[in-house]
Backbone bond lengths (Angstrom), bond angles and torsions (degrees), N, CA, C in turn:
res aa  C-N    CA-C-N  psi(-1)  N-CA   C-N-CA  omega(-1)  CA-C   N-CA-C  phi
1 M - - - 1.449 - - 1.542 110.68 -
2 V 1.376 114.57 133.81 1.487 117.22 178.68 1.502 106.24 -125.42
3 T 1.252 116.44 135.85 1.494 120.44 173.87 1.565 105.26 -111.66
4 L 1.350 117.51 121.16 1.465 122.89 -175.20 1.518 107.64 -92.29
5 G 1.359 114.54 164.72 1.463 120.82 -177.38 1.470 112.11 91.59
6 T 1.337 118.69 5.92 1.465 124.82 176.12 1.537 110.94 -109.81
7 E 1.348 118.48 153.04 1.437 117.42 -177.15 1.530 114.20 -62.31
8 S 1.388 112.01 -29.40 1.509 114.59 -173.22 1.579 109.02 -82.12
9 E 1.329 118.02 -5.42 1.462 116.56 -175.34 1.548 111.31 -128.89
10 T 1.344 113.80 39.12 1.450 117.86 171.60 1.500 111.43 -91.05
11 C 1.266 119.82 157.30 1.464 122.05 -173.91 1.598 110.64 -116.24
12 P 1.311 114.93 139.79 1.446 117.46 179.09 1.526 108.01 -68.53
13 V 1.365 113.92 161.41 1.488 118.14 -172.70 1.525 112.25 -84.02
14 S 1.329 119.68 -14.58 1.487 119.61 179.45 1.443 110.59 -68.11
15 L 1.340 116.72 127.42 1.468 121.00 -174.92 1.537 110.09 -154.98
16 F 1.244 118.97 142.32 1.443 123.64 170.68 1.537 106.84 -86.38
17 A 1.325 119.65 115.43 1.404 122.48 178.46 1.500 108.62 -86.78
18 R 1.318 121.11 116.68 1.435 125.05 -171.60 1.557 109.99 -59.48
19 G 1.312 115.19 123.55 1.469 118.71 179.95 1.508 116.84 85.26
20 C 1.333 120.13 2.74 1.435 120.38 -171.91 1.546 114.33 -81.12
21 G 1.327 114.93 -2.41 1.470 115.38 179.75 1.424 115.04 -77.67
22 A 1.344 117.73 -12.30 1.502 120.13 -179.11 1.480 111.50 -118.75
23 A 1.343 113.19 153.17 1.487 118.30 179.28 1.463 111.90 -78.53
24 T 1.328 117.08 -26.95 1.500 119.26 178.56 1.563 106.09 -139.46
25 R 1.310 113.07 165.63 1.467 121.47 170.75 1.519 107.23 -97.98
26 E 1.367 115.78 166.01 1.439 120.07 -177.99 1.558 107.64 -85.39
27 T 1.353 114.17 86.42 1.469 121.68 -178.56 1.500 107.20 -119.87
28 G 1.343 119.33 5.41 1.385 119.21 -176.63 1.522 116.24 82.91
29 T 1.253 115.41 10.02 1.465 120.86 178.08 1.485 110.50 -132.21
30 E 1.378 114.53 172.81 1.498 115.51 178.33 1.522 110.93 -105.71
31 R 1.305 119.64 1.93 1.471 121.04 -177.93 1.541 109.32 -70.96
32 T 1.402 115.32 152.05 1.401 119.10 171.35 1.541 110.38 -87.05
33 I 1.272 118.50 136.34 1.439 122.45 -179.26 1.549 107.50 -119.93
34 G 1.328 111.59 177.96 1.497 119.72 -179.02 1.517 110.30 -62.53
35 L 1.328 115.09 131.30 1.467 120.21 177.54 1.520 106.96 -120.22
36 T 1.274 118.96 141.40 1.459 123.54 178.76 1.527 111.86 -57.97
37 N 1.332 118.31 121.58 1.437 122.79 176.81 1.555 107.94 -142.97
38 F 1.273 117.18 118.04 1.458 122.12 -176.21 1.502 115.23 -93.00
39 Y 1.299 117.74 -1.84 1.445 122.81 -175.13 1.508 109.61 -105.06
40 F 1.314 117.07 126.23 1.505 123.10 178.94 1.530 108.91 -100.48
41 T 1.331 116.61 121.31 1.454 120.06 168.69 1.580 108.21 -80.76
42 E 1.336 112.57 171.80 1.510 116.95 177.20 1.554 112.15 -57.93
43 K 1.364 113.06 -40.70 1.467 115.79 178.57 1.492 110.54 -64.90
44 D 1.347 119.30 -39.46 1.434 123.65 -179.76 1.585 106.01 -59.23
45 V 1.276 118.34 -51.11 1.465 120.56 -178.77 1.499 114.32 -57.91
46 E 1.299 115.10 -40.85 1.497 120.63 175.95 1.491 108.92 -62.14
47 R 1.341 117.73 -45.51 1.472 119.05 -179.48 1.516 111.85 -67.63
48 L 1.290 116.91 -42.41 1.481 119.09 -178.02 1.543 111.37 -66.87
49 E 1.346 117.33 -38.97 1.454 120.01 178.19 1.517 110.75 -59.47
50 E 1.313 117.08 -46.58 1.529 121.87 177.32 1.531 108.55 -61.46
51 Q 1.281 118.83 -42.68 1.508 121.15 -176.86 1.536 106.38 -65.04
52 A 1.316 119.20 -40.16 1.457 119.80 -176.51 1.549 111.47 -64.81
53 V 1.351 116.80 -37.38 1.453 120.14 176.92 1.500 107.54 -64.35
54 Q 1.386 119.12 -41.86 1.502 118.44 177.80 1.512 112.56 -60.55
55 L 1.286 114.42 -39.23 1.529 118.22 177.99 1.505 108.91 -60.68
56 R 1.329 116.95 -44.06 1.478 119.24 -177.00 1.556 111.54 -67.87
57 R 1.346 118.39 -31.01 1.388 120.97 174.63 1.524 110.04 -67.91
58 D 1.296 116.16 -44.89 1.469 122.24 176.42 1.530 113.07 -54.89
59 I 1.332 114.16 -45.02 1.481 121.59 -176.94 1.582 107.20 -58.90
60 V 1.323 114.85 -49.28 1.438 117.50 -176.89 1.516 111.03 -67.40
61 E 1.317 117.98 -39.07 1.555 122.74 177.11 1.466 108.79 -60.97
62 M 1.327 119.41 -49.39 1.403 123.38 -173.74 1.547 112.71 -61.34
63 I 1.368 112.35 -51.86 1.468 118.71 -176.78 1.515 111.14 -66.04
64 H 1.313 119.84 -35.72 1.410 123.92 177.48 1.576 109.60 -66.04
65 A 1.312 116.82 -45.30 1.480 120.58 177.36 1.544 110.67 -62.97
66 A 1.305 118.78 -38.01 1.464 122.47 -178.90 1.480 113.47 -77.86
67 K 1.381 116.30 -20.32 1.494 124.30 -176.12 1.507 110.89 59.93
68 A 1.397 115.44 27.49 1.432 122.31 175.10 1.539 109.95 -167.60
69 G 1.286 115.03 155.49 1.487 117.01 178.66 1.575 111.63 146.26
70 H 1.352 113.70 -170.20 1.440 117.67 -171.46 1.537 103.72 -130.12
71 P 1.305 120.60 89.53 1.475 119.89 -179.12 1.569 115.56 -72.29
72 G 1.329 111.69 -41.59 1.508 117.73 -168.12 1.485 113.68 -57.47
73 G 1.369 117.71 -51.84 1.433 123.10 -179.20 1.499 113.43 -76.74
74 S 1.335 115.15 -23.37 1.539 121.51 175.09 1.514 107.25 -66.58
75 L 1.381 115.23 -47.38 1.515 118.04 -174.77 1.561 108.93 -71.15
76 S 1.256 121.17 -34.76 1.487 122.25 -175.18 1.544 109.22 -67.50
77 A 1.309 118.94 -27.14 1.456 124.50 -174.89 1.479 115.67 -93.76
78 V 1.348 116.22 -1.79 1.485 120.86 -168.63 1.497 109.13 -61.57
79 D 1.342 118.80 -46.59 1.458 118.57 -171.40 1.525 113.57 -64.21
80 M 1.303 118.80 -36.86 1.462 123.43 175.30 1.522 109.70 -65.55
81 I 1.346 115.76 -44.07 1.504 116.18 -178.36 1.526 109.72 -66.97
82 T 1.310 117.51 -40.86 1.443 120.53 176.54 1.535 111.80 -58.79
83 A 1.305 117.65 -45.38 1.453 120.91 -179.78 1.549 109.99 -59.65
84 L 1.378 113.51 -45.90 1.477 119.27 -174.83 1.530 109.14 -65.60
85 Y 1.261 117.69 -51.25 1.537 119.22 -167.83 1.583 112.14 -88.30
86 F 1.327 117.79 -15.07 1.491 118.88 -179.61 1.530 112.56 -109.17
87 H 1.360 115.33 1.48 1.510 115.88 -177.09 1.479 111.75 -151.47
88 V 1.345 117.19 -52.58 1.487 120.95 -163.35 1.526 113.25 -83.10
89 M 1.387 114.79 -49.55 1.482 118.56 -168.78 1.517 109.54 -73.59
90 R 1.359 113.38 148.27 1.444 121.23 176.38 1.589 107.96 -98.03
91 I 1.291 115.18 98.20 1.429 122.57 -174.62 1.575 110.00 -132.30
92 D 1.330 117.15 167.00 1.403 124.38 179.68 1.508 110.82 -138.88
93 P 1.373 120.65 93.71 1.453 123.18 179.96 1.511 115.32 -51.17
94 Q 1.382 114.92 -28.49 1.473 115.40 -179.72 1.584 111.90 -80.94
95 N 1.365 115.41 -11.14 1.403 120.09 -177.21 1.544 106.84 -139.97
96 P 1.358 119.21 70.85 1.482 122.42 -172.62 1.485 113.23 -53.68
97 R 1.298 116.88 -33.03 1.506 123.90 -175.26 1.517 113.13 -93.81
98 W 1.292 118.13 16.97 1.492 123.80 -179.85 1.463 108.93 -54.12
99 E 1.247 118.75 124.92 1.544 122.24 -170.79 1.577 110.60 -66.88
100 D 1.312 119.85 -27.89 1.405 122.12 -174.57 1.566 111.31 -91.89
101 R 1.216 117.00 6.07 1.469 120.29 -176.77 1.558 110.50 -70.12
102 D 1.336 117.03 153.52 1.500 120.48 164.39 1.501 109.55 -67.92
103 R 1.340 116.17 157.89 1.500 117.16 -178.45 1.587 105.60 -118.68
104 F 1.355 112.57 151.56 1.461 119.07 174.84 1.569 105.23 -136.25
105 V 1.334 115.20 130.57 1.442 122.71 173.98 1.525 109.99 -118.59
106 L 1.392 113.84 117.79 1.494 119.16 175.62 1.482 109.09 -85.06
107 S 1.348 117.21 88.14 1.428 120.50 -174.26 1.507 109.74 -63.36
108 K 1.389 116.23 -38.23 1.436 119.12 176.54 1.550 106.84 -88.06
109 G 1.379 113.50 79.35 1.372 122.00 -168.13 1.552 116.70 -67.10
110 H 1.333 114.22 -20.07 1.486 117.10 178.50 1.514 112.49 -66.29
111 T 1.311 120.14 -12.51 1.466 123.21 178.16 1.513 110.91 -92.92
112 A 1.352 117.76 27.40 1.462 121.54 -176.92 1.478 117.94 -58.14
113 P 1.294 121.03 -26.72 1.530 119.31 -179.12 1.435 114.93 -53.04
114 G 1.364 117.47 -45.14 1.474 119.00 178.84 1.500 113.76 -61.17
115 L 1.335 114.81 -42.84 1.451 120.29 176.18 1.520 113.35 -60.02
116 Y 1.381 115.06 -47.05 1.477 119.60 176.15 1.513 114.23 -56.79
117 S 1.321 117.54 -41.12 1.462 120.06 178.35 1.518 110.61 -66.39
118 A 1.305 119.17 -40.09 1.443 121.08 177.83 1.525 111.03 -63.38
119 L 1.311 117.91 -46.55 1.487 124.06 178.83 1.532 110.13 -58.13
120 A 1.306 116.68 -43.99 1.484 121.61 -178.70 1.467 111.33 -62.54
121 Y 1.362 116.36 -50.24 1.444 120.52 -176.96 1.507 112.92 -69.58
122 R 1.304 114.77 -23.69 1.539 119.16 172.77 1.488 113.60 -78.01
123 G 1.347 116.02 -10.97 1.469 119.21 176.50 1.515 116.92 98.98
124 F 1.310 119.86 12.62 1.437 121.65 176.48 1.552 112.23 -73.14
125 F 1.267 117.50 -29.83 1.490 118.55 175.47 1.557 106.65 -160.69
126 P 1.305 118.68 165.47 1.500 119.26 -175.36 1.518 116.54 -61.29
127 V 1.312 115.41 138.81 1.437 120.68 175.58 1.551 110.84 -60.73
128 S 1.301 112.76 -33.19 1.500 118.65 -177.68 1.543 111.39 -63.44
129 D 1.303 116.99 -14.48 1.514 116.69 176.94 1.566 114.31 -82.62
130 L 1.338 116.95 -13.46 1.454 122.46 -173.35 1.590 109.16 -56.26
131 P 1.317 121.67 -40.73 1.462 120.20 -175.97 1.486 112.25 -67.99
132 T 1.317 121.81 -6.82 1.464 123.59 176.99 1.566 113.95 -84.27
133 L 1.303 115.34 6.73 1.449 119.56 178.48 1.500 115.40 -44.98
134 R 1.330 120.19 126.64 1.421 125.71 176.10 1.550 114.63 69.84
135 H 1.298 118.13 -1.61 1.444 119.56 175.56 1.559 111.56 -69.47
136 A 1.309 117.93 146.60 1.428 125.09 -170.97 1.505 113.06 -56.60
137 D 1.341 117.42 -32.98 1.419 122.53 -175.90 1.591 114.27 -101.44
138 S 1.388 115.87 12.64 1.406 120.65 -172.74 1.503 109.13 -102.03
139 Y 1.369 115.14 152.67 1.479 118.66 175.81 1.507 107.90 -90.65
140 L 1.331 120.65 -3.33 1.452 124.19 174.68 1.480 109.74 -95.38
141 Q 1.224 116.78 82.90 1.468 123.81 -177.41 1.537 110.80 -87.78
142 G 1.342 118.11 177.78 1.457 122.08 -174.36 1.495 115.17 -64.63
143 H 1.366 114.40 -23.89 1.459 121.22 176.33 1.530 109.39 -131.03
144 P 1.361 118.39 139.08 1.421 119.56 -169.21 1.523 113.31 -64.56
145 N 1.342 117.74 142.15 1.456 124.66 -179.72 1.572 106.90 -122.36
146 M 1.319 116.24 116.88 1.453 121.50 -174.82 1.524 111.91 -70.20
147 N 1.373 114.67 -19.29 1.471 120.48 178.45 1.539 116.22 -82.64
148 L 1.313 111.73 -13.54 1.428 117.87 -173.68 1.575 112.00 -116.55
149 V 1.355 115.69 -37.10 1.537 120.48 -171.05 1.469 108.62 -102.63
150 P 1.349 117.39 118.22 1.504 120.38 171.66 1.442 114.30 -57.89
151 G 1.334 118.16 130.70 1.508 121.80 179.68 1.480 113.64 95.88
152 V 1.302 121.73 -14.70 1.484 125.01 175.92 1.537 106.65 -81.22
153 D 1.382 114.43 122.08 1.387 120.16 -177.38 1.551 114.83 -88.59
154 M 1.333 116.25 -19.98 1.496 120.46 -177.40 1.526 107.95 -153.63
155 S 1.348 115.73 134.22 1.437 119.54 171.53 1.549 110.68 -75.21
156 T 1.270 115.03 129.29 1.496 119.09 -176.38 1.538 108.54 -134.56
157 G 1.331 113.64 177.77 1.407 123.13 -179.50 1.487 115.28 145.38
158 S 1.308 115.11 -35.46 1.465 120.60 173.92 1.530 107.32 -82.95
159 L 1.276 113.35 107.74 1.538 117.03 -168.82 1.518 110.68 -63.29
160 G 1.296 112.48 141.64 1.478 123.36 177.78 1.515 114.86 101.38
161 Q 1.315 114.89 -8.79 1.530 118.03 -171.05 1.573 112.31 -96.07
162 G 1.336 116.39 -26.13 1.433 121.17 -168.84 1.516 111.87 -64.80
163 V 1.399 118.48 -37.50 1.425 121.96 -176.95 1.503 107.17 -64.25
164 S 1.331 121.64 -43.29 1.480 121.36 178.49 1.436 112.50 -59.61
165 C 1.348 119.28 -36.37 1.440 122.10 -179.22 1.565 108.54 -67.74
166 A 1.410 114.45 -44.71 1.514 119.22 177.95 1.516 112.44 -58.95
167 A 1.359 112.80 -44.00 1.552 115.90 178.10 1.496 110.59 -60.12
168 G 1.330 117.25 -36.82 1.407 117.38 -179.95 1.559 113.07 -68.27
169 M 1.317 112.16 -38.88 1.514 115.01 175.48 1.500 113.02 -63.18
170 A 1.349 116.74 -41.41 1.426 118.50 177.90 1.517 114.55 -66.65
171 K 1.298 117.05 -38.97 1.506 123.44 174.13 1.514 110.05 -62.69
172 G 1.326 118.36 -40.93 1.475 120.75 177.39 1.542 111.73 -65.99
173 A 1.333 117.53 -39.25 1.413 117.43 174.34 1.498 115.49 -63.79
174 K 1.327 112.30 -39.54 1.517 115.87 173.36 1.537 111.78 -60.74
175 Y 1.314 118.22 -42.89 1.445 119.19 -174.91 1.542 109.04 -66.30
176 L 1.284 116.96 -36.13 1.486 123.62 -178.13 1.548 112.67 -86.13
177 N 1.427 116.98 1.08 1.406 120.96 -177.16 1.542 112.19 52.75
178 E 1.338 114.86 40.59 1.412 117.81 176.08 1.582 112.20 -96.74
179 D 1.313 116.31 143.04 1.429 122.32 -179.55 1.556 109.93 -82.87
180 V 1.354 112.80 77.88 1.485 115.94 -171.45 1.548 103.18 -133.37
181 N 1.352 114.60 133.29 1.426 122.60 170.74 1.552 110.52 -99.21
182 V 1.302 116.39 146.35 1.514 119.51 -177.91 1.577 105.23 -124.52
183 Y 1.298 117.83 134.28 1.408 124.48 -179.87 1.508 108.39 -126.17
184 T 1.346 119.27 137.85 1.470 122.62 177.41 1.471 108.26 -138.89
185 L 1.400 116.58 134.52 1.415 121.91 -175.10 1.531 106.22 -113.44
186 L 1.328 115.63 129.02 1.414 118.39 178.77 1.556 110.06 -136.34
187 G 1.304 118.87 163.46 1.468 121.15 -176.05 1.512 110.50 -94.71
188 D 1.364 116.28 159.59 1.387 118.75 -178.92 1.515 111.19 -67.55
189 G 1.357 117.21 -37.61 1.476 119.83 172.75 1.480 110.98 -60.39
190 E 1.265 118.85 -33.34 1.533 122.26 178.03 1.542 112.67 -61.78
191 C 1.304 115.46 -25.16 1.449 121.48 179.64 1.523 112.88 -64.71
192 Q 1.353 117.79 -6.57 1.397 123.35 177.06 1.559 112.87 -83.55
193 E 1.254 113.63 -5.05 1.494 123.78 178.15 1.526 110.01 -79.39
194 G 1.278 121.56 130.50 1.452 122.75 -178.24 1.495 113.18 -65.80
195 Q 1.416 114.64 -33.20 1.452 116.72 -174.18 1.543 112.03 -65.55
196 I 1.405 113.08 -27.03 1.417 117.09 179.85 1.603 111.50 -56.92
197 W 1.312 113.97 -43.49 1.446 120.70 -174.83 1.558 110.47 -70.74
198 E 1.336 114.05 -32.11 1.572 120.12 176.97 1.499 105.43 -64.34
199 S 1.329 120.69 -42.71 1.424 122.31 -176.37 1.531 109.53 -72.53
200 F 1.353 119.50 -36.41 1.433 121.09 174.94 1.545 110.92 -59.47
201 M 1.330 117.33 -43.53 1.419 118.92 174.32 1.512 115.02 -58.05
202 A 1.330 114.04 -43.16 1.485 120.03 179.90 1.503 112.43 -64.85
203 A 1.297 118.07 -39.27 1.426 122.77 179.68 1.533 112.75 -63.97
204 A 1.283 115.48 -39.09 1.461 120.48 175.90 1.536 112.44 -73.69
205 H 1.340 115.53 -40.61 1.444 119.34 179.91 1.500 113.19 -62.09
206 Y 1.317 117.76 -36.85 1.487 122.61 -178.43 1.557 113.25 -94.06
207 H 1.341 116.53 8.95 1.446 122.19 171.70 1.487 109.73 57.34
208 L 1.367 117.02 52.35 1.502 120.53 -176.09 1.521 108.72 -88.92
209 D 1.295 113.87 81.01 1.514 121.97 176.73 1.485 113.76 -78.91
210 N 1.379 117.72 -0.84 1.402 122.61 173.28 1.630 112.35 -99.56
211 L 1.301 113.24 10.47 1.481 120.34 -179.01 1.512 112.32 -113.84
212 T 1.346 116.03 130.91 1.421 120.57 170.69 1.521 112.36 -118.49
213 I 1.331 114.95 124.53 1.494 121.62 176.42 1.539 104.92 -95.57
214 I 1.343 113.05 126.20 1.462 118.35 -175.19 1.552 104.28 -116.23
215 I 1.320 115.92 114.45 1.473 122.80 177.93 1.494 109.73 -102.48
216 D 1.428 115.43 118.19 1.426 121.83 178.92 1.573 105.63 -87.34
217 N 1.310 113.43 95.40 1.457 125.58 -175.79 1.461 111.59 -87.14
218 N 1.354 121.56 68.04 1.457 123.85 -178.82 1.471 113.18 -93.88
219 G 1.327 117.85 0.23 1.417 122.33 170.18 1.552 118.00 79.67
220 L 1.315 116.26 -2.24 1.466 121.57 -178.51 1.480 114.61 -128.45
221 Q 1.296 118.67 142.93 1.535 122.86 170.03 1.477 107.70 -132.32
222 I 1.289 114.83 -174.47 1.478 120.85 -170.85 1.462 114.52 -57.10
223 D 1.400 116.09 -34.70 1.482 117.41 -173.88 1.577 110.79 -98.63
224 G 1.351 117.78 -0.33 1.439 116.48 178.81 1.526 110.55 140.88
225 P 1.355 116.82 -165.23 1.472 118.96 178.25 1.534 111.04 -59.73
226 T 1.363 116.47 135.19 1.468 119.10 178.49 1.473 113.05 -59.95
227 A 1.304 117.70 -30.60 1.518 119.70 -178.31 1.547 110.87 -67.96
228 K 1.337 117.32 -23.66 1.453 121.63 -178.29 1.542 110.82 -94.01
229 V 1.409 116.49 -37.63 1.408 121.76 -177.16 1.555 110.25 -67.27
230 M 1.318 112.24 -54.49 1.511 119.46 175.97 1.523 108.68 -165.06
231 N 1.259 114.03 97.54 1.501 120.90 -170.42 1.550 112.25 -67.31
232 S 1.307 115.57 118.40 1.482 118.35 -179.62 1.535 111.85 -105.36
233 E 1.298 117.01 2.24 1.406 122.74 176.36 1.548 113.87 -70.61
234 P 1.359 118.14 155.06 1.396 128.48 -2.14 1.509 115.13 -80.56
235 L 1.295 120.27 109.79 1.441 122.22 -175.68 1.524 110.47 -64.09
236 D 1.313 119.17 -35.88 1.476 120.07 -177.27 1.578 109.86 -62.89
237 Q 1.298 115.34 -43.90 1.508 117.62 -177.08 1.534 107.62 -71.93
238 K 1.314 119.17 -34.40 1.424 119.56 -178.62 1.589 112.23 -69.17
239 M 1.321 111.84 -37.58 1.498 115.28 179.71 1.519 108.93 -67.13
240 D 1.341 115.73 -41.35 1.450 119.24 175.54 1.557 108.44 -57.53
241 A 1.278 117.82 -50.51 1.424 122.61 -174.20 1.516 110.63 -61.50
242 F 1.388 119.11 -29.97 1.394 121.63 178.01 1.533 112.87 -83.61
243 G 1.318 118.86 6.40 1.427 122.64 173.93 1.484 118.56 91.84
244 F 1.381 118.56 24.37 1.384 123.54 -177.47 1.529 113.52 -99.81
245 N 1.274 118.76 153.90 1.460 124.45 165.91 1.550 102.06 -81.95
246 T 1.309 115.86 104.99 1.488 118.42 -175.48 1.525 109.72 -101.04
247 I 1.375 113.53 126.78 1.468 124.03 -179.61 1.522 109.71 -117.55
248 I 1.316 115.81 118.46 1.477 118.13 -177.22 1.537 105.55 -101.98
249 C 1.273 117.98 131.37 1.448 118.59 179.71 1.519 113.72 -159.32
250 N 1.313 113.58 167.17 1.525 117.99 174.12 1.520 107.84 -72.56
251 G 1.268 119.04 114.71 1.443 124.42 -177.68 1.458 114.54 -78.30
252 N 1.351 119.13 -5.38 1.420 123.54 172.88 1.495 113.03 -108.16
253 S 1.322 116.70 15.61 1.484 122.43 177.25 1.521 109.53 -116.06
254 L 1.323 116.46 120.05 1.471 120.15 179.44 1.508 110.03 -64.84
255 A 1.305 117.75 -33.82 1.457 120.22 -179.02 1.520 111.45 -62.94
256 D 1.385 114.46 -44.40 1.472 119.94 176.48 1.445 110.33 -65.71
257 L 1.372 121.64 -39.81 1.420 122.97 -180.00 1.514 114.74 -63.02
258 E 1.351 112.71 -38.28 1.522 118.01 177.86 1.490 109.78 -60.93
259 Q 1.302 118.24 -45.35 1.487 124.60 179.05 1.538 110.08 -58.82
260 A 1.331 115.22 -45.03 1.479 121.21 178.70 1.482 111.52 -58.41
261 F 1.327 116.99 -50.38 1.463 119.98 -179.69 1.496 113.95 -62.22
262 I 1.341 115.38 -35.33 1.482 119.43 177.38 1.562 110.15 -63.08
263 L 1.324 114.18 -43.69 1.503 119.76 178.21 1.513 111.19 -63.46
264 F 1.307 117.09 -38.31 1.484 121.09 177.36 1.536 108.70 -64.95
265 D 1.272 118.32 -41.65 1.494 121.50 175.86 1.468 111.53 -57.88
266 R 1.383 115.81 -44.46 1.458 119.08 -175.85 1.503 110.84 -71.46
267 S 1.383 117.60 -15.92 1.478 120.64 -177.23 1.501 113.12 -80.88
268 H 1.375 116.96 -10.03 1.471 118.50 -178.55 1.576 108.78 -63.32
269 G 1.303 116.54 130.44 1.385 121.89 -176.79 1.536 113.78 99.30
270 S 1.337 114.06 -8.64 1.470 118.97 -178.09 1.490 112.34 -82.03
271 G 1.321 116.43 -20.89 1.474 120.89 179.87 1.533 113.03 80.65
272 K 1.405 114.34 11.28 1.435 119.24 -179.99 1.496 110.98 -120.76
273 P 1.370 119.59 131.85 1.421 119.29 172.37 1.473 111.60 -70.11
274 T 1.400 116.05 162.15 1.422 121.92 -176.49 1.462 112.03 -111.13
275 C 1.389 119.01 145.46 1.407 124.74 173.54 1.464 112.23 -119.56
276 F 1.295 123.78 120.42 1.410 124.50 167.11 1.546 108.42 -91.64
277 L 1.283 114.79 116.24 1.469 121.04 -179.70 1.589 105.31 -101.17
278 L 1.309 114.99 95.43 1.428 120.81 -173.31 1.558 113.74 -87.79
279 H 1.287 117.05 123.84 1.448 122.73 170.04 1.550 107.73 -88.89
280 T 1.326 114.67 111.79 1.471 119.61 -172.96 1.507 109.98 -127.97
281 T 1.328 115.69 168.17 1.494 121.00 174.17 1.504 108.70 -110.11
282 K 1.347 114.84 118.73 1.423 120.10 177.07 1.543 111.18 -62.53
283 G 1.348 116.75 130.66 1.438 119.94 -179.22 1.490 114.88 79.06
284 L 1.397 119.46 14.36 1.458 119.39 -175.04 1.520 113.47 -58.11
285 G 1.327 111.44 136.81 1.434 121.32 178.69 1.494 114.56 108.81
286 V 1.329 116.73 -21.42 1.429 122.60 174.97 1.461 109.97 -121.01
287 S 1.342 116.05 113.84 1.473 117.73 -166.77 1.484 115.76 -56.89
288 F 1.314 119.94 -41.20 1.480 122.07 -177.15 1.488 112.37 -80.03
289 M 1.323 119.15 -9.32 1.515 120.42 171.20 1.459 113.60 -92.23
290 E 1.294 118.58 -18.68 1.513 119.33 -171.06 1.515 108.48 -66.64
291 N 1.348 115.16 133.73 1.501 124.10 173.17 1.571 109.13 56.84
292 A 1.358 116.89 27.85 1.439 119.95 -177.20 1.561 109.21 -115.78
293 V 1.314 117.78 108.41 1.452 120.97 -176.58 1.484 114.62 -60.28
294 D 1.361 117.79 -24.00 1.463 122.25 178.58 1.516 111.64 -59.97
295 W 1.357 118.75 -26.43 1.412 124.00 -172.86 1.534 109.09 -95.84
296 H 1.341 121.24 18.26 1.411 124.85 171.51 1.546 108.71 -60.32
297 G 1.262 113.60 -50.92 1.516 115.98 -171.84 1.507 114.72 -148.45
298 K 1.359 115.39 60.69 1.465 117.39 171.11 1.553 108.30 -149.08
299 A 1.337 116.95 156.36 1.479 125.39 -177.24 1.496 109.14 -88.66
300 P 1.337 117.92 147.43 1.470 121.32 174.58 1.505 106.52 -72.11
301 N 1.355 117.49 148.16 1.393 123.73 165.63 1.511 112.04 -75.37
302 D 1.353 119.51 -176.70 1.497 119.37 -174.31 1.600 108.97 -66.01
303 A 1.311 116.08 -42.39 1.529 115.63 -179.77 1.448 113.32 -66.35
304 E 1.355 115.59 -38.24 1.465 119.96 -178.17 1.561 107.32 -69.83
305 Y 1.306 117.71 -40.91 1.408 122.18 175.44 1.534 114.22 -55.35
306 D 1.358 113.71 -48.20 1.443 117.48 -178.43 1.563 110.56 -64.80
307 K 1.272 119.59 -36.79 1.481 123.42 176.12 1.519 110.09 -67.23
308 A 1.303 120.20 -43.98 1.453 125.45 179.58 1.516 108.26 -58.09
309 M 1.282 115.81 -51.83 1.525 120.95 -172.08 1.545 108.52 -69.10
310 A 1.327 117.65 -38.09 1.467 119.50 175.07 1.509 112.31 -55.17
311 E 1.362 116.08 -46.43 1.416 122.45 179.76 1.476 110.28 -62.64
312 L 1.318 118.31 -44.09 1.501 120.24 -177.51 1.578 110.44 -69.65
313 R 1.329 113.62 -37.18 1.484 114.59 178.88 1.514 110.06 -64.23
314 A 1.333 116.59 -38.62 1.427 120.33 179.08 1.544 112.23 -63.65
315 S 1.271 114.82 -40.13 1.519 121.05 177.80 1.555 106.84 -61.65
316 Y 1.262 117.18 -46.88 1.468 121.29 -178.46 1.514 113.24 -62.40
317 E 1.318 115.73 -41.60 1.462 122.05 175.95 1.540 115.10 -62.13
318 V 1.377 113.60 -38.92 1.469 118.34 172.47 1.437 114.27 -60.29
319 M 1.339 115.22 -41.11 1.472 121.66 -178.65 1.516 110.29 -68.61
320 E 1.322 119.10 -40.58 1.359 124.44 178.01 1.584 112.21 -60.64
321 K 1.356 112.54 -45.97 1.441 116.15 179.84 1.553 112.92 -65.73
322 E 1.383 115.57 -34.77 1.425 118.08 178.72 1.543 110.45 -69.34
323 A 1.360 114.97 -35.15 1.501 118.47 -179.08 1.569 107.96 -69.15
324 E 1.340 118.93 -37.83 1.395 119.28 174.31 1.516 113.43 -61.65
325 R 1.327 116.20 -41.57 1.507 119.82 -179.82 1.567 109.11 -64.68
326 I 1.286 116.56 -42.27 1.497 120.29 -178.60 1.528 110.38 -65.33
327 N 1.345 113.92 -43.41 1.511 118.96 -173.91 1.485 113.61 -87.29
328 G 1.340 114.61 -0.43 1.493 116.97 176.70 1.528 113.00 75.36
C-alpha cells in the first residue's frame, strides 16, 4: 500500500512512456495519435487543469438543460477522467474501435456527463451535441451506450458490473499478448455490490497487472454518507488483502494522479492489478454542491445554474491569467 502526497512517497520524473519511441502507431495511417505517457510536465498540468474546468462547466450545462442527472459524482471524478483522456490513455478519436487502444469502463455509469464531455473535446463526436444529454432523440443518454456513443468501450449503469467487464478486457489483452491497459472507475457506494468483490478476486487470480481499478471515494451516495448506509471501509486494507497494488491519493490533485500513474506503470510485470483509491470531494468546483448529498442526483434550477456557472467561469479566468503570467 502506498499513500501519495507525502515526502517519502514521491516519484522521480524519469519514466519510460509506453509507445513514445514512434511518431505513429501501426494503424494504416500517417497521423500521430495518443500515446501512453504517465509523466506530466508543467505545461501539461496547466492544460489539464483548464480542461478539467471546461468539463465541469459542461457537466453543469448538460444536467441543467436535461433537468435531470448526477452532478455530484460527475464533478468529483473530473480530474481523473481529464488525466486519462487528455494525456494518459492511448486512443484514436478517428478510429474509436482501434484494437490496440487502451480501454476505459465507467462502472458508475450515472456520471456519464463528464465522460461525454471528455470524448467530445477529444474529437469522438461534436461538442455541439453535448446539450442533448438525456433528450429522447439523443444518443447521449443518462448512462453510456457503447452501441451509440463513439469512444465508449462498455455500456454501463447497473452498478457493480463494470469492473467485471474491465477485468475481462484486461484478461483478453493478456491472452492475445496485446500491449493494452484497462482502467475502470467506480464509486465508493458501488463497492457495496457483491459482484465488485468477485471481480476483484478474478483480477488478482489472473494476475491482471494491466488493469487499474479506480475507486472514487467521495464519501457520499444517494442515501447519505457511505459509512452510514453500508460501511465498506477500510477499503485500502481490503484491496491489499485481495492482492492489489493499492495507491491512496488525492483524486482531485493532478500531482498525486501523476505519481499514481507512474507507480501503475512500474507495476507491469508484477502480476498484481492496481487500485487507485481516490479521496475526492463530491461536487467539486461548485461551492454549494461540494460535500452535499442532495446533489448526488438532481439538476440545478436556473438560479443555481447561474451561480454555478459564474463560479466556474471565475475559476477558468484565474487559470488563464496565471497561464499568461507564467508564459510571459
